[in-house]
C-alpha positions as CSV (number, residue, x, y, z in Angstrom):
1,M,251.0,-88.2,-40.5
2,S,252.9,-91.3,-41.4
3,R,253.8,-94.4,-39.1
4,S,257.5,-94.9,-38.2
5,P,258.2,-98.4,-38.6
6,S,261.4,-98.5,-37.0
7,K,263.0,-96.6,-34.3
8,S,266.4,-95.3,-35.0
9,K,268.4,-93.4,-32.6
10,T,268.7,-90.3,-34.9
11,S,265.8,-88.2,-35.5
12,P,264.5,-85.7,-38.0
13,Y,262.9,-83.9,-35.3
14,D,264.6,-80.9,-33.6
15,L,264.2,-78.3,-31.2
16,S,262.3,-76.0,-33.4
17,Y,260.0,-78.9,-34.3
18,G,259.4,-79.2,-30.5
19,F,258.4,-75.6,-30.1
20,Y,256.3,-75.7,-33.1
21,A,254.5,-78.6,-31.7
22,V,254.2,-77.0,-27.9
23,M,253.0,-73.6,-29.3
24,G,250.0,-75.2,-31.2
25,G,251.2,-75.4,-34.7
26,F,249.9,-78.6,-35.5
27,K,246.1,-78.4,-36.2
28,A,243.8,-81.4,-36.5
29,D,240.4,-81.2,-38.3
30,I,237.6,-81.3,-35.9
31,E,234.6,-80.3,-38.2
32,E,232.7,-83.4,-37.7
33,F,232.6,-83.0,-33.8
34,S,232.1,-79.4,-33.5
35,D,229.6,-76.8,-34.7
36,T,231.7,-73.7,-34.3
37,T,235.2,-74.6,-35.5
38,E,236.8,-76.4,-38.4
39,T,240.2,-77.1,-36.7
40,D,241.8,-77.3,-33.6
41,A,245.4,-77.1,-32.4
42,L,247.0,-80.3,-31.1
43,S,247.9,-80.2,-27.4
44,S,251.1,-81.6,-26.6
45,A,249.5,-84.5,-24.6
46,A,248.1,-85.5,-28.1
47,I,251.2,-85.1,-29.9
48,L,253.0,-87.4,-27.4
49,S,250.3,-90.1,-27.6
50,L,250.5,-90.0,-31.2
51,A,254.2,-90.4,-31.1
52,R,254.1,-93.2,-28.6
53,E,252.1,-95.0,-31.2
54,G,254.5,-94.2,-33.9
55,F,252.6,-91.7,-35.5
56,F,254.5,-88.2,-36.5
57,C,253.3,-85.1,-38.0
58,Q,255.3,-84.7,-41.0
59,I,256.3,-81.1,-41.7
60,D,259.0,-79.2,-43.7
61,Q,261.5,-77.3,-41.7
62,A,261.2,-74.4,-44.1
63,I,257.4,-74.1,-43.0
64,I,258.2,-73.9,-39.2
65,Q,261.2,-71.2,-40.0
66,N,258.7,-69.4,-41.8
67,K,256.3,-69.1,-39.0
68,S,258.8,-68.1,-36.4
69,K,260.0,-65.1,-38.4
70,A,259.1,-61.5,-37.1
71,S,260.0,-58.1,-38.1
72,N,262.7,-56.3,-36.2
73,L,260.8,-53.9,-35.0
74,A,258.0,-56.5,-33.2
75,K,261.4,-58.0,-31.6
76,I,262.2,-54.8,-30.3
77,L,258.5,-53.9,-29.3
78,T,258.6,-57.3,-27.4
79,I,261.7,-56.6,-25.6
80,F,260.5,-53.3,-24.3
81,Q,257.1,-55.1,-23.2
82,V,258.9,-57.8,-21.2
83,S,261.6,-55.5,-19.4
């Protein structure tokens, strides 16, 4: 995470970044607080709280795009399950 020193009107964060955040893509190390797990997903409220303090999770757009890839078969099966 890095602290943003200035508030500019243009943002490097887009809709895919937002979806990644809301879907639990960002993880925090909680090993010292939990006996059962090492990491846990940050909630959207936690990410918003960090953003208000000027902290942003820097992640390469290619990593987000790589996580969102699904095979065509998986997409077709999902469509049939939903309908």
